[in-house]
Structure formats: C-alpha cells, structure tokens
DRENDO-1510 file (C-alpha; in Angstrom, 1 decimal, always signed):
<recs>
REC; n; res; u; v; w
REC; 1; MET; -23.1; +75.5; +0.8 .
REC; 2; ALA; -22.7; +76.3; +4.4 .
REC; 3; ASP; -25.5; +73.9; +5.3 .
REC; 4; ASP; -23.6; +71.0; +3.8 .
REC; 5; ALA; -20.6; +71.6; +5.9 .
REC; 6; GLU; -22.6; +71.7; +9.1 .
REC; 7; ARG; -24.4; +68.4; +8.5 .
REC; 8; PRO; -22.9; +65.4; +10.4 .
REC; 9; ARG; -21.7; +62.5; +8.2 .
REC; 10; LYS; -23.6; +59.2; +8.3 .
REC; 11; ARG; -21.6; +56.4; +9.8 .
REC; 12; ARG; -21.3; +53.4; +7.6 .
REC; 13; SER; -21.1; +50.5; +10.0 .
REC; 14; LEU; -22.8; +47.2; +10.5 .
REC; 15; GLY; -24.7; +48.0; +13.6 .
REC; 16; GLY; -27.9; +47.3; +15.3 .
REC; 17; TRP; -30.3; +44.7; +13.9 .
REC; 18; LYS; -28.2; +44.1; +10.7 .
REC; 19; PHE; -25.3; +42.9; +12.9 .
REC; 20; ILE; -27.6; +40.6; +14.9 .
REC; 21; VAL; -29.1; +39.2; +11.7 .
REC; 22; ALA; -25.6; +38.6; +10.3 .
REC; 23; ILE; -24.5; +36.8; +13.5 .
REC; 24; VAL; -27.6; +34.6; +13.5 .
REC; 25; LEU; -27.1; +33.6; +9.9 .
REC; 26; ILE; -23.5; +32.7; +10.5 .
REC; 27; LEU; -24.4; +30.6; +13.6 .
REC; 28; ALA; -27.2; +28.9; +11.7 .
REC; 29; TYR; -25.0; +28.0; +8.8 .
REC; 30; SER; -22.2; +26.8; +11.1 .
REC; 31; ALA; -24.7; +24.6; +13.1 .
REC; 32; SER; -26.2; +23.1; +10.0 .
REC; 33; ALA; -22.8; +22.4; +8.5 .
REC; 34; ALA; -21.6; +20.7; +11.7 .
REC; 35; TYR; -24.9; +18.7; +11.9 .
REC; 36; GLY; -24.3; +17.6; +8.2 .
REC; 37; VAL; -20.7; +16.5; +9.0 .
REC; 38; MET; -21.9; +14.5; +12.1 .
REC; 39; SER; -24.6; +12.9; +10.0 .
REC; 40; ASP; -22.1; +11.8; +7.3 .
REC; 41; THR; -19.7; +10.6; +10.0 .
REC; 42; SER; -22.4; +8.5; +11.6 .
REC; 43; ILE; -23.2; +6.8; +8.3 .
REC; 44; ARG; -19.7; +6.3; +7.0 .
REC; 45; GLY; -18.5; +5.2; +10.4 .
REC; 46; LEU; -20.6; +2.0; +10.6 .
REC; 47; THR; -18.7; -0.8; +12.3 .
REC; 48; VAL; -19.5; -4.5; +12.8 .
REC; 49; LYS; -17.6; -6.7; +15.2 .
REC; 50; ILE; -17.7; -10.4; +15.8 .
REC; 51; PHE; -17.3; -11.3; +19.5 .
REC; 52; ASN; -18.2; -15.0; +19.7 .
REC; 53; VAL; -18.5; -17.8; +17.2 .
REC; 54; SER; -19.6; -21.4; +17.8 .
REC; 55; ARG; -19.7; -24.3; +15.4 .
REC; 56; TYR; -22.0; -27.2; +15.8 .
REC; 57; CYS; -24.1; -29.8; +13.9 .
REC; 58; THR; -27.7; -30.7; +13.8 .
REC; 59; THR; -29.1; -33.9; +12.5 .
REC; 60; ASN; -32.2; -33.9; +10.4 .
REC; 61; GLN; -33.4; -37.2; +8.8 .
REC; 62; SER; -29.9; -38.7; +9.3 .
REC; 63; LEU; -28.2; -35.8; +7.5 .
REC; 64; LYS; -25.8; -33.7; +9.5 .
REC; 65; THR; -26.1; -29.9; +8.9 .
REC; 66; LEU; -23.2; -27.6; +9.9 .
REC; 67; ASN; -24.2; -24.4; +11.8 .
REC; 68; TYR; -22.3; -21.4; +12.8 .
REC; 69; ASN; -23.7; -19.2; +15.6 .
REC; 70; VAL; -22.2; -15.7; +15.4 .
REC; 71; ARG; -22.7; -13.1; +18.1 .
REC; 72; GLY; -21.5; -9.5; +17.8 .
REC; 73; SER; -22.3; -5.9; +17.8 .
REC; 74; ILE; -22.9; -3.0; +15.4 .
REC; 75; TRP; -22.0; +0.6; +16.2 .
REC; 76; SER; -21.0; +3.8; +14.6 .
REC; 77; THR; -18.5; +6.6; +15.2 .
REC; 78; SER; -21.6; +8.7; +15.6 .
REC; 79; SER; -22.6; +11.7; +17.6 .
REC; 80; LEU; -26.2; +11.2; +16.4 .
REC; 81; GLN; -29.0; +8.7; +16.7 .
REC; 82; THR; -28.4; +6.0; +14.0 .
REC; 83; ILE; -31.1; +3.8; +12.4 .
REC; 84; LEU; -30.3; +0.6; +10.5 .
REC; 85; SER; -32.8; -1.0; +8.2 .
REC; 86; HIS; -32.7; -3.7; +5.5 .
REC; 87; MET; -29.8; -5.4; +7.2 .
REC; 88; THR; -28.3; -8.4; +5.4 .
REC; 89; PHE; -25.4; -10.4; +6.9 .
REC; 90; THR; -23.1; -12.7; +4.9 .
REC; 91; LEU; -20.8; -15.2; +6.5 .
REC; 92; SER; -17.7; -16.5; +4.6 .
REC; 93; VAL; -15.6; -19.3; +6.1 .
REC; 94; ASP; -12.1; -19.9; +4.6 .
REC; 95; GLY; -13.2; -18.1; +1.4 .
REC; 96; SER; -16.5; -19.9; +0.9 .
REC; 97; VAL; -19.8; -18.2; +1.5 .
REC; 98; ILE; -21.7; -20.2; +4.2 .
REC; 99; GLY; -24.9; -18.2; +4.0 .
REC; 100; THR; -26.8; -15.0; +4.5 .
REC; 101; GLY; -29.1; -13.8; +7.3 .
REC; 102; SER; -31.1; -10.8; +8.2 .
REC; 103; GLN; -32.1; -9.0; +11.3 .
REC; 104; SER; -35.0; -6.6; +12.0 .
REC; 105; ASP; -34.5; -2.9; +11.9 .
REC; 106; THR; -32.7; -1.4; +14.9 .
REC; 107; SER; -31.3; +1.9; +16.1 .
REC; 108; PHE; -28.8; +3.1; +18.7 .
REC; 109; GLY; -27.8; +6.4; +20.1 .
REC; 110; PRO; -24.4; +8.1; +20.6 .
REC; 111; GLY; -22.0; +5.8; +22.4 .
REC; 112; GLN; -24.4; +2.8; +22.1 .
REC; 113; SER; -24.4; -0.3; +20.0 .
REC; 114; ALA; -26.9; -2.9; +18.6 .
REC; 115; PRO; -26.2; -6.6; +19.4 .
REC; 116; PHE; -26.8; -9.4; +16.9 .
REC; 117; ASN; -27.0; -13.1; +17.2 .
REC; 118; LEU; -27.3; -15.1; +14.0 .
REC; 119; THR; -27.1; -18.7; +13.0 .
REC; 120; PHE; -25.8; -19.6; +9.5 .
REC; 121; THR; -26.6; -23.1; +8.2 .
REC; 122; HIS; -24.8; -25.0; +5.5 .
REC; 123; SER; -26.0; -28.4; +4.5 .
REC; 124; THR; -23.5; -29.3; +1.7 .
REC; 125; LEU; -20.3; -29.1; +3.7 .
REC; 126; ASN; -19.0; -32.3; +5.2 .
REC; 127; PRO; -19.3; -31.6; +9.0 .
REC; 128; THR; -17.2; -34.6; +10.0 .
REC; 129; ILE; -13.9; -33.2; +8.6 .
REC; 130; LEU; -13.5; -29.6; +9.4 .
REC; 131; PRO; -10.3; -27.5; +10.0 .
REC; 132; ILE; -9.5; -26.7; +13.7 .
REC; 133; SER; -9.2; -23.0; +12.9 .
REC; 134; SER; -11.0; -21.0; +10.1 .
REC; 135; LYS; -10.9; -17.5; +8.9 .
REC; 136; LEU; -14.4; -16.0; +9.2 .
REC; 137; VAL; -15.5; -12.9; +7.5 .
REC; 138; LEU; -18.9; -11.3; +8.4 .
REC; 139; THR; -20.2; -8.6; +6.1 .
REC; 140; LEU; -23.1; -6.3; +6.9 .
REC; 141; SER; -25.0; -4.4; +4.3 .
REC; 142; ALA; -27.7; -2.0; +5.5 .
REC; 143; THR; -29.5; +1.2; +4.9 .
REC; 144; VAL; -28.1; +3.6; +7.5 .
REC; 145; SER; -29.9; +6.8; +8.5 .
REC; 146; ALA; -28.5; +9.5; +10.8 .
REC; 147; GLY; -29.4; +13.1; +11.0 .
REC; 148; LEU; -29.8; +14.7; +7.6 .
REC; 149; TYR; -28.7; +11.7; +5.5 .
REC; 150; SER; -29.5; +8.1; +4.6 .
REC; 151; ALA; -27.3; +5.8; +2.5 .
REC; 152; THR; -26.6; +2.1; +1.9 .
REC; 153; GLU; -23.4; +1.1; +3.5 .
REC; 154; ALA; -21.4; -2.0; +4.1 .
REC; 155; ALA; -19.1; -3.0; +6.9 .
REC; 156; SER; -17.2; -6.2; +7.7 .
REC; 157; ASP; -15.1; -7.9; +10.3 .
REC; 158; ASN; -12.8; -10.9; +10.0 .
REC; 159; THR; -11.3; -13.1; +12.6 .
REC; 160; LEU; -9.3; -16.3; +12.8 .
REC; 161; GLN; -11.4; -18.6; +15.0 .
REC; 162; THR; -10.0; -21.8; +16.6 .
REC; 163; PHE; -12.7; -24.4; +17.4 .
REC; 164; ALA; -12.6; -27.2; +20.0 .
REC; 165; SER; -12.6; -30.1; +17.5 .
REC; 166; THR; -12.4; -30.9; +13.8 .
REC; 167; GLY; -15.8; -32.6; +13.5 .
REC; 168; CYS; -19.3; -32.6; +14.9 .
</recs>
C-alpha cells in the first residue's frame, strides 16, 4: 500500500494533440457553417433592377408592333461567386403581360453585377393610343448557384415609367 501513495496522480486534461484536434474540428465546423450561410445569402439575395426603358414601334407589312427595350442589372447580396442559369424574364405593363425573354447563363463575383438588355414585343396592343406613363414590372426567374447550394429563385422590380409621347 505504500507504493500506491507514492505514485503521482495522472492529470486529466485536454492537452497535447487532443487539444489541437479539437480546435481544428471547431474551426472547420465554423468555417463550413459560415460558408453555408454565405451561400444561402447569395442565392436568396438575388436582386434585379430596371435602369432604363424605352418604348417604340416597328412596322412589318403595314402592321405596327409595340416594343419595350428594358436595360438593367442583376446582382446579389453575395460574398461568393454567383452563377445564374435558365434565366427567364417576364415584363408586365399596367397589369398585362407583354412578353417573356431569356438571356444566356452568366455569373458575377462579390460586389459585381450582370447587365441585361432585353426587347419585349407585343403585336396585339394598339400602339397609337398608349398612356403617357405606365407601371412596369420585370420578373426574373433563374437557377442560382453559389457556394454549396443551388436553387430556383425569382426576383422582380417595378417602376412607374413616363414616356415622351402617347403613340408611336
């Protein structure tokens, strides 16, 4: 029994390589969780903005066709590279759908945006009697990929646009 009293006690502590492994695991988990949150924010933060709209008519075989040229930009509240694919734009003017358009796949990095320039054509509206101002709603539907995730998202912008004249 005297031998038991003289033996030093083992210290129970998290030391050495176990401590380092625990720290590495905590840092890896924290980094992957932050990257996942940034991925989700990049996807859910998709934004579309109309900057310029023009309205004009074209004549084809003595029929006038009304056209809307819409320019704008797409971006995200991202901290990651964002990729947009299968983009479909829909333009509504004063509550009526004018048309849909698409754009090729694009991507942008943090703090950047992707421009678009689309022309929507509507042949059944009477282009000679148009309101001087119209409410335009542009909706974008796209598959958005950023970081760890990919999802189909929609974003829209609306504006009250005043045009130079009431006809073409």
